[in-house]
C-alpha positions as CSV (number, residue, x, y, z in Angstrom):
1,M,123.6,139.4,132.5
2,S,123.6,135.6,132.9
3,V,120.1,134.2,133.5
4,I,118.4,130.8,133.2
5,N,114.6,131.3,133.4
6,T,114.4,133.6,130.4
7,N,116.5,132.8,127.4
8,V,116.1,136.1,125.4
9,S,118.2,134.9,122.5
10,A,116.1,131.8,122.1
11,L,112.9,133.8,122.2
12,I,114.2,136.1,119.5
13,A,115.2,133.1,117.4
14,Q,111.8,131.5,117.9
15,S,110.0,134.7,116.9
16,A,112.1,135.0,113.7
17,L,111.5,131.3,113.0
18,T,107.7,131.6,113.4
19,S,107.5,134.7,111.1
20,N,109.7,133.1,108.5
21,S,107.7,129.9,108.6
22,R,104.6,131.9,107.9
23,A,106.2,133.6,104.9
24,Q,107.6,130.2,103.7
25,S,104.1,128.7,104.0
26,T,102.6,131.5,101.9
27,A,105.3,131.1,99.2
28,M,104.7,127.4,99.0
29,Q,100.9,127.8,98.8
30,Q,101.3,130.4,96.0
31,L,103.7,128.1,94.1
32,S,101.4,125.0,94.6
33,T,98.1,126.7,93.6
34,G,99.4,129.2,91.0
35,L,97.5,131.9,92.7
36,R,98.9,134.9,94.5
37,I,95.6,135.4,96.3
38,N,94.4,132.2,98.0
39,G,92.3,133.9,100.7
40,A,91.1,137.4,101.7
41,K,94.1,137.8,104.0
42,D,96.5,137.7,101.1
43,D,95.0,140.8,99.4
44,A,91.4,141.8,100.4
45,A,91.1,144.5,97.7
46,G,92.8,142.3,95.0
47,L,90.3,139.5,95.9
48,A,87.3,141.8,95.3
49,I,88.8,143.0,92.0
50,A,89.6,139.5,90.8
51,S,86.1,138.3,91.7
52,K,84.5,141.1,89.6
53,M,86.8,140.4,86.7
54,T,85.9,136.7,86.9
55,S,82.2,137.6,86.7
56,Q,82.9,139.7,83.6
57,I,85.1,137.0,82.0
58,R,82.5,134.3,82.5
59,G,79.7,136.5,81.2
60,L,81.8,137.5,78.2
61,D,82.6,133.9,77.3
62,Q,78.9,133.0,77.6
63,S,78.0,136.0,75.4
64,V,80.4,134.7,72.7
65,R,78.5,131.4,72.8
66,N,75.2,133.3,72.7
67,A,76.4,135.3,69.6
68,N,77.5,132.1,67.9
69,D,74.2,130.4,68.7
70,G,72.4,133.5,67.3
71,I,74.4,133.2,64.1
72,S,73.5,129.6,63.8
73,M,69.8,130.4,64.4
74,L,69.7,133.2,61.8
75,Q,71.7,131.1,59.3
76,T,69.0,128.4,59.7
77,A,66.3,131.0,58.9
78,D,68.3,132.4,56.0
79,G,68.8,128.9,54.6
80,A,65.1,128.2,54.7
81,L,64.3,131.5,53.0
82,V,66.7,130.6,50.1
83,A,64.3,127.7,49.3
84,V,61.3,130.0,49.8
85,G,62.8,132.5,47.4
86,D,63.4,129.9,44.8
87,M,59.8,128.7,45.0
88,L,58.5,132.2,44.8
89,Q,60.5,132.8,41.7
90,R,59.0,129.7,40.1
91,M,55.5,130.8,41.2
92,R,56.1,134.2,39.6
93,E,57.3,132.5,36.4
94,I,54.3,130.3,36.0
95,S,52.0,133.2,37.0
96,V,53.4,135.2,34.1
97,Q,52.9,132.1,31.9
98,S,49.3,131.7,33.0
99,A,48.6,135.4,32.4
100,S,49.0,134.9,28.7
101,D,46.1,133.9,26.5
102,T,48.3,131.5,24.6
103,N,47.3,129.0,27.3
104,V,44.0,127.1,27.2
105,T,42.0,126.1,30.3
106,T,43.8,122.8,30.8
107,D,47.1,124.5,30.6
108,R,46.1,126.9,33.3
109,Q,44.8,124.1,35.4
110,A,48.2,122.3,35.2
111,L,50.0,125.6,36.0
112,N,47.6,126.2,38.9
113,T,48.3,122.8,40.4
114,E,52.0,123.5,40.6
115,F,51.3,127.1,41.8
116,L,49.1,125.9,44.7
117,S,51.6,123.1,45.5
118,L,54.5,125.5,45.8
119,K,52.3,127.9,47.9
120,T,51.5,125.1,50.2
121,E,55.1,124.2,50.6
122,I,56.1,127.8,51.3
123,N,53.5,128.0,54.0
124,R,54.6,124.7,55.4
125,V,58.3,125.9,55.5
126,S,57.2,129.1,57.1
127,A,55.1,127.3,59.8
128,T,57.5,124.5,60.6
129,T,61.1,125.8,60.2
130,Q,62.6,125.4,63.7
131,W,65.8,126.0,65.6
132,N,66.2,124.4,69.0
133,G,62.5,123.5,69.0
134,M,61.3,127.0,68.2
135,N,59.4,128.1,65.1
136,I,61.4,130.9,63.6
137,L,59.7,131.7,60.3
138,D,56.0,131.8,61.3
139,G,56.1,135.5,62.3
140,K,54.3,134.9,65.6
141,D,57.2,136.2,67.7
142,T,56.3,139.8,67.0
143,D,58.8,141.1,69.6
144,G,61.6,139.4,67.7
145,F,64.5,137.2,68.9
146,T,66.8,138.9,71.4
147,F,70.4,137.9,71.7
148,Q,72.4,138.7,74.9
149,I,75.9,139.8,73.7
150,G,77.3,141.3,76.9
151,A,78.1,140.4,80.4
152,N,75.7,142.9,82.0
153,N,72.0,143.6,82.1
154,S,72.0,146.5,79.7
155,A,69.9,147.4,76.7
156,D,73.0,148.2,74.6
157,Q,74.3,144.7,75.3
158,R,71.4,143.0,73.4
159,I,70.6,142.6,69.8
160,T,67.0,142.0,68.6
161,Q,66.1,140.6,65.2
162,T,62.5,140.3,64.0
163,I,61.8,137.6,61.4
164,K,58.6,138.2,59.5
165,S,56.4,135.3,58.3
166,S,57.2,134.1,54.8
167,D,53.6,132.9,54.1
168,V,52.1,133.8,50.7
169,K,49.6,136.4,51.8
170,V,46.7,138.2,50.2
171,A,46.8,142.0,50.4
172,N,44.3,143.1,53.0
173,T,42.6,146.5,53.2
174,G,40.9,145.8,56.6
175,T,41.3,148.5,59.2
176,A,40.1,149.1,62.8
177,T,39.9,152.0,65.2
178,V,39.2,152.1,68.9
179,V,37.3,154.8,70.7
180,S,37.0,154.7,74.5
181,T,34.3,156.6,76.5
182,P,35.0,157.2,80.2
183,G,32.4,156.3,82.8
184,V,30.6,159.2,84.5
185,V,30.3,159.6,88.2
186,D,27.3,161.3,89.8
187,A,27.4,161.2,93.6
188,V,23.9,162.7,93.8
189,T,21.9,160.9,91.2
190,A,23.0,157.3,90.7
191,A,20.8,157.1,87.5
192,N,23.2,159.5,85.8
193,Q,26.2,157.2,86.3
194,T,27.5,155.4,83.2
195,T,30.0,152.7,82.6
196,Q,33.2,153.0,80.6
197,S,33.0,151.5,77.1
198,S,35.3,150.9,74.2
199,T,34.3,150.4,70.6
200,L,36.6,148.7,68.0
201,T,35.1,149.7,64.6
202,L,36.1,147.5,61.6
203,S,36.2,148.7,58.0
204,G,37.4,147.6,54.6
205,T,37.6,144.1,53.2
206,M,38.4,141.0,55.3
207,V,39.1,137.4,54.3
208,A,39.1,134.2,56.2
209,G,42.3,133.8,58.3
210,D,42.6,137.5,59.1
211,K,43.7,137.9,62.7
212,I,42.3,140.8,64.8
213,S,44.2,141.5,68.0
214,A,43.4,144.0,70.7
215,M,44.8,144.7,74.2
216,V,42.1,144.5,77.0
217,G,43.3,145.4,80.5
218,G,46.9,144.5,79.6
219,K,46.0,141.2,78.1
220,S,45.8,140.3,74.4
221,F,42.5,139.2,72.9
222,D,42.9,137.6,69.5
223,Y,40.2,136.7,67.0
224,T,40.7,134.9,63.7
225,V,38.2,135.4,61.0
226,I,36.5,132.2,59.7
227,A,35.0,131.5,56.3
228,T,31.4,131.9,57.5
229,D,32.2,135.4,58.8
230,V,32.9,136.6,55.3
231,A,30.2,135.0,53.1
232,G,28.4,138.1,52.0
233,T,29.1,141.7,51.1
234,D,31.7,143.7,53.0
235,T,29.1,145.4,55.1
236,Q,27.5,142.1,56.0
237,N,31.0,140.6,56.6
238,L,32.1,143.3,59.0
239,T,28.8,143.0,61.0
240,T,29.2,139.2,61.2
241,V,32.9,139.5,62.3
242,A,32.1,142.0,65.0
243,A,29.3,139.8,66.3
244,S,31.6,136.7,66.2
245,M,34.3,138.6,68.1
246,A,31.7,139.5,70.8
247,A,30.6,135.9,71.1
248,A,34.2,134.7,71.2
249,Y,35.1,137.2,74.0
250,T,32.0,136.2,76.0
251,A,33.1,132.6,75.7
252,L,36.6,133.2,77.0
253,S,37.8,131.0,79.8
254,P,38.3,132.3,82.4
255,A,35.7,134.9,81.7
256,D,36.5,138.6,81.9
257,S,34.1,139.6,84.7
258,A,35.1,143.3,84.4
259,H,33.7,143.6,80.9
260,A,30.6,142.7,78.8
261,A,31.1,142.2,75.1
262,T,28.5,143.2,72.5
263,S,28.4,144.4,68.9
264,S,26.7,147.0,66.9
265,G,27.1,146.9,63.1
266,A,30.8,146.8,62.4
267,G,31.6,147.7,66.0
268,F,33.0,145.3,68.6
269,I,32.0,146.9,72.0
270,L,33.3,146.3,75.5
271,K,31.5,147.8,78.4
272,A,32.7,147.8,82.0
273,T,30.4,145.9,84.3
274,A,30.8,148.4,87.1
275,L,29.4,152.0,87.1
276,G,31.3,155.2,87.4
277,A,35.0,156.0,87.5
278,G,35.9,152.8,89.3
279,A,35.3,151.1,86.0
280,N,37.7,153.3,84.1
281,T,40.6,150.8,84.5
282,S,40.9,148.3,81.7
283,A,39.2,149.1,78.4
284,M,40.7,148.3,75.0
285,S,43.8,150.1,73.9
286,A,43.9,151.9,70.5
287,G,46.5,151.2,67.9
288,V,47.0,147.5,68.5
289,V,44.7,146.0,66.0
290,T,46.4,143.9,63.3
291,F,45.3,142.0,60.2
292,Q,47.0,139.0,58.5
293,G,45.4,137.4,55.5
294,V,46.6,133.9,54.7
295,G,45.7,134.0,51.0
296,D,44.3,130.4,50.8
297,S,42.1,131.4,47.9
298,T,44.9,132.6,45.6
299,S,45.1,130.8,42.3
300,I,46.1,131.4,38.6
301,L,43.1,129.6,37.0
302,K,42.0,132.8,35.3
303,Q,44.0,135.5,33.5
304,G,43.0,138.1,36.0
305,D,44.0,135.9,38.9
306,A,47.3,135.2,37.3
307,Q,47.9,138.9,36.9
308,S,47.1,139.6,40.5
309,A,49.3,136.7,41.6
310,I,52.3,138.3,39.9
311,D,51.8,141.4,42.2
312,L,51.2,139.1,45.2
313,V,54.4,137.1,44.6
314,D,56.3,140.3,44.1
315,K,55.2,141.6,47.5
316,T,56.1,138.3,49.2
317,L,59.4,138.3,47.4
318,A,60.1,141.8,48.6
319,T,59.3,140.7,52.2
320,V,61.5,137.7,51.9
321,N,64.4,139.7,50.4
322,A,64.0,142.4,53.1
323,T,64.0,139.7,55.8
324,R,67.1,138.1,54.4
325,A,68.9,141.4,54.2
326,G,68.0,142.0,57.9
327,L,69.2,138.5,58.7
328,G,72.5,139.0,56.9
329,A,73.1,142.3,58.6
330,T,72.5,140.8,62.0
331,I,74.6,137.8,61.3
332,N,77.5,140.1,60.4
333,R,76.9,142.2,63.5
334,L,76.9,139.1,65.7
335,T,80.1,137.9,64.1
336,Y,81.8,141.2,64.9
337,A,80.3,141.3,68.3
338,A,81.6,137.7,69.0
339,D,85.1,138.7,67.8
340,N,85.1,141.8,70.0
341,L,83.8,139.9,73.0
342,T,86.5,137.4,72.6
343,N,89.1,140.1,72.5
344,V,87.7,141.8,75.6
345,S,87.5,138.5,77.5
346,Q,91.2,137.9,76.6
347,N,92.3,141.3,77.8
348,T,90.2,141.0,81.0
349,S,91.7,137.6,81.7
350,A,95.2,139.1,81.3
351,S,94.2,141.9,83.7
352,R,92.9,139.4,86.3
353,S,96.1,137.3,85.9
354,R,98.2,140.3,86.9
355,V,96.0,140.7,90.0
356,Q,95.6,137.1,91.3
357,D,98.1,134.8,89.6
358,T,101.4,133.8,91.1
359,D,104.6,135.4,89.8
360,Y,106.7,132.3,89.9
361,A,110.1,134.1,89.7
362,K,109.2,136.2,92.7
363,A,107.6,133.4,94.7
364,S,110.4,130.9,94.1
365,T,112.9,133.5,95.1
366,E,110.9,134.1,98.3
367,L,110.7,130.4,99.0
368,A,114.5,130.0,98.6
369,R,115.0,133.0,100.9
370,T,112.7,131.7,103.6
371,Q,114.2,128.2,103.4
372,I,117.7,129.6,104.0
373,I,116.4,131.8,106.9
374,S,114.5,128.9,108.3
375,Q,117.8,126.8,108.5
376,A,119.7,129.8,109.9
377,A,117.0,130.5,112.5
378,T,117.0,126.9,113.5
379,A,120.8,126.9,114.0
380,M,120.6,130.1,116.0
381,L,117.9,128.7,118.2
382,A,120.1,125.7,118.9
383,Q,123.0,128.0,119.7
384,A,120.8,130.1,122.0
385,N,119.7,127.0,123.8
386,Q,123.3,125.9,124.2
387,S,124.5,129.2,125.4
388,Q,122.8,128.8,128.8
389,Q,125.2,125.9,129.5
390,S,128.0,128.5,130.4
391,V,126.1,129.4,133.5
392,L,127.2,126.0,135.0
393,A,130.8,127.2,135.1
394,L,129.8,129.8,137.7
395,L,128.5,127.0,140.0
396,K,131.8,124.9,140.1
């Protein structure tokens, strides 16, 4: 059938040309960007998979850096402890020397001068060794240092290392117990109602610098024993420390309006300020009281002191050696973790590449195909447009 208004052949050629042009544009985009998926329309599921893999890869790469930073941090601590260990060995050596009666008073004085100087330097190293602005040997970070070595928020993708203080400490026999008494509610007789109270009872021997910590209503209360607290007998000392703790708690800013602090003998007492069960909310928790003697009075001026100093230095050396062993183990663990994370990131990157990257052999072949078809379709469209000219012969 010969018609003029509708050139079916031209429409077919136009449709083929449009479809081929779209395929050609896609091939050119893939070749120019290097990505098979340049938009959700290219592969919706593949885009989601590639995006998740990207999150994992970037998290893994950052975890490798975290592990390496952790290694650097622990190596810094270990390096400082090498110096501490050397000083402790020298302190032990001169303690053994001072413990012998072959030394006269002036000899022991000279030895004690070096002993105290080394102890001061050890305590200074412990208090001031830093990495990235953080003190790492003062033992104050009781929860330890946690290193994120995985791409996800998971407990098994974290490594924690606790670093104990390397201070030269005096052995301390101080202890404490906490007993809480619930408040009583009496709806009939208000006079029978009582408040909740908690008593922290101190015992043993304390020295200046001991730190007593207790949890009160979810918050930590710390008290450091001062020299005037421990100027008498142990019984007097404990009574004074308990009273000083109560005074310190009362002077807290902002004040704890839910509790009133008092003392009785060796007991530090907190009483709720409200009557009845409503006050049974935030008394002291048991099992969180700690002591830390700083050992400032240690010397080797006397034979007995020198003998005690040998044991003290041995205990500190044991702590330092145990800490260094823990540091070494964690450094090795972080090294293996970093190697494994690098391997996982590499394989995940390869998997993502297979999902989203352009296969250049395939894309270039597709481009060549679409270019040839584009030329052929253009020629056929010209032929279709020309074919209508034959209708003029019927009008002659």
